N, C-alpha and C positions, 0 to 999 in steps of 0.2 A: 576883344580876344588879342587884336593886333598890339595893343598898348601892353598886355601882359607878355607877349612873344617878345616884346623889345627890352624887357628888364633883362639885367646882366644875367641872372641865371638861366633863364630861358635861351639866350643867346650862347652862353656856354655850352647847355645841352645841343642846341642847333649846330655850334662847331663841332662837336663830338660826332654827331650824326653824319655830317657833311665829310669828316674825315673818313668815317666807316663806308659811307656811300662812294667816296673816290676810289677806297680801297677795292670794293667789290666791282666797280665797274672797271678798274685797272685789270682785275683777275679774270673778268668776262671777256676783256679785250686780248688778254693772254690766251685763253683757251682758243679763242677765234685763230689767233696768230699760229698757235701750235697746230690747230686743225689743218690750217692751210699749208704748214710746214711739212706735215705728214704727207700731203698731196705733192708737195714739190718733189721730195725725197723719193715718191713712188714715180713720179713723172722723170726724174734725173735717171732713175734706174732702169736702163734698156733691158728690159727683161728678155726681149728677143735675141740678143746678142748671146750666143752660146759661150759659157764659162766654165772653167774647169770643176767638176763638182766639189773636189776635195779643198778647193780654195774658197768655195762659197759657204760651205757649212761644215760644221764639226759635228761630231756624236756626241749624244747624251746631253746637248744643251738646247736652249729654245731656239726655234726659227724665227728671224724677225719677219714682220708680216710682209716687208717690202720685197722679200725673196718670193713670195707666192706667184707663180706662173714664170718663174724665171728659168730660162732654158739653160741647161748642163751637158756636160759630157763627161763621161767616164769609162774607164777600162777597167774590167775585172772578171767574176765570174759568178754564176748562180750558185746559191746551196739549196739544192733541189729538195732536200728534207725539211727544210725550213720554210714551209707553205701554207697559206690560209685561204679558204675560199669565203668571200664576202657575199652574204646574202643580199636580197631585194635591192639590185642594182638594175637600172634602166637603161637601155640602148634602144634609140629611135621608138621609144614608148612601149618596148616590150621589156618585161621583167626578167632579170636573169641573175647571173652569177659573175664576181670578179675572181680571177685566179691571180694571187698576189704572192710573189716569191721573194725572199730575202736575197739581196746581191752585194756580194762584198768587192767593194771598189779598192782600186790599188792605192796605196798611200792615204788610206783612210786613218783618221786620229780623232782621238777624243778632246772635247774642249776643255778650256781653262778651268771650268766648274768642276769636272770630274777627273782631274790630274790625281787626286788622292786613290782613286779606283784604278787609274792607269799605272800607277806606281806599286799596286798590290800584286805580288807573285801570284796569288791565287787566282788572278784574272788574266794572266799572262797569255794564255792560250784561247781566251774567249775572242771569237770573231767580231768584227764591226761590219754591219751591213744595213743597207738602206732597202726598204720594200719598194718593190716594183710590181705595177699592175700589167702583167703579161697579156691581159685579154679578158673578153666577156664571152659568155656563152649563156643561151638559156636551157642547156642540156645539163642538169645538176652532176648526173653520172660523170659526164664527159669533164666537168670541172673538178669534180674529186679525183678523179684518176689521171688528170693532166701533170706532165712532169717536166721540168725544165731540163735542158741538156748540159753536161758537162763541157768544159772548155772556155778558152779566153773569148771575151765580149767586149766590143766597143760600143756604148750606147750614148744616143742622145735623146734627151727626152725634156719635159717640162716638169717643175717641181710643184706638188700640192701640199697644202697645208694638213697637218695632222688632225685626226678625228678625235672626238671623245670616245672614251670606251662605253661599251653597254654589255649588259649580261648576255650570255650564251643559252639561256635557259630553252628548251625546246628544239635545239639544233643538234645536227649531227656532229660528230667529233671532227675536229678541223674546220669547221664553220665560225665565223664571227658575223658580226652586224656592221662593224666599222673598222677601218685602218686606223688602229691606235697603237702608239709607240709603247704606252706601259704596258697594253696587253699583249703585245709581241714579246717583249721583254721578259714576262711571266711565262709565255708558251715557250719560248726558246732560250737556250744559254747563248745569249747574243747581246752586243750592245748594238743601238740603233739610233735613228736620225728622228727628229720632231717634223717629219715631211716624208714624203714618198714621190715615187717618179712614175710619169707616165712616158713610157718609150715612144720616139717617133721613127727613128731610124736605129738598126742594129746591124752589125757584122761580125763575124768571127765564128769558130767552130760552135760556140755554145749559144748562139743567138736562139732565142725562144719566144720574142714576145710576137703574138698574133700567129702562134704556129700550132699545128695538131688539132684545128678546128677553132680555135679562139679568134676572136675578132678584135681589132686593134680599138683601144679606148683612147679617145682624144680628150686632154683637158681643155677646154675653151678658156681664152684668156680673159681675164676680168676687164671691165672698162673702168680706167681711173677718172677721176674728177669729182666735183662736187665738195663737199665738206665732210669731214668725219663726224659722224653721227654722236660718238660718245662725247667728243670734245664741244659739240654743238649744244649738248644737253647740259653740261656743266656751266657753259657760257651763261645760258638761260638761267640755272640755279643761282649764278651770282647776281644777276639783274633782279631776281626776285628778291634775293636778300637785301638789296640796296632799295627797292621800293618798299619792302616790310620795314626797315629801319625808319624812313620818312614816315609812313603810317605811324609807328608807334610813337614816334616824337610829337605827330599832330594830336594823336589820341590822347596823350598824357597832358597836353597844352589845353585839349578841350574840358577834359576832365577838371583840371585846376582852375580853369576859367567858370565853370559852371558852379564850383564849390564857392568860389571868390563871389559871385553875383549872389548866390543864396545868403552869404555872410552879409553882405551890403543891404540887401532888401530887409533883414532882420526877421523877427518871428512872426508869423501871420496870426491876426486877430479874427475871431469870429464873434458876432453879435446874435445872441438867442432872444427872440422877442417872447415875452411872457403874455399868455392870453389873458383876456379881461375877465377878472373876477378870481384870477388864481392869486394864492396868497404870496406863494413863493416859488423860486424856480426848481428846488429840489422837489417840490410836490409834481410839477410836471414831468418831471424825469422818472419818478418812481411810485407815485401814488395814482391810483384810478381816479378819474373826475366824475365820470356820468354813471348813473346807476347800471347801465350795461357794462361799464368797464369794469365796474366793482363787482357785478355778478360772475363776469369771466375771469376775474382775476384769482388766482390760487390762495387758498385759505393758509394761513401762517400757523404752524403747530402751537399748541398751547392756547389757542383763542377759540371760543365757539362758533 
């Protein structure tokens, strides 16, 4: 098989396979580098440094993953009529409810991807607000009747990522299962953000976090490090493709070698030995010889 593999045709096939393998391995290495780059960006982003909220994130645009856990500061006011109660939220192992109220930060703006909407006069009076988790309680009635105060607020908190929307079947009016930007936009006439804020400190006349029986909800900062799992999976896939390309070349070479060997050996000859006393070979193949065989043989039609 080695001799066949060294022929120009199969060497050409091998060269093509090696080009593909090199490309696949290169793509795998790029995915690994990309995964490490994501971690470097996250590490370089000091999420514990408080940054102005309106400089960190714009409304109606996706929130970059590295902004999750970012400490932000904003000044503005709550919109008490724009509030939801999030069910099935746990605090110290006890099931309860989050009270989430929309907060209109001063200087809020829409992102570049939403500028067409920003220039539409029909939306000129639409507020821009971010969901704020004002607190947790195990008392459903307390959560449903809690209301934020009016007045200016200076808030420092940590950014959390947007959650996927879920249906509200079986819930009371004003209750939801997740803090979802698309769901909030549908519920209220408001522009919002693809994230929400967990207050840590508040000051001002309208301060309403962890008040009126609500308990403060803290967002635990995620630990960075390791490797991005999605990029690692892609890297493994490219290595699999590289190995599969080599296997296909070897399998085609093996099949060609087996066909060549069969052709070189030529057709196989079989020798049939005729028993003693038999006149011809055809008789041995089709005609009963012994009386027992003749009695067991089926009678042919037209003969007695």
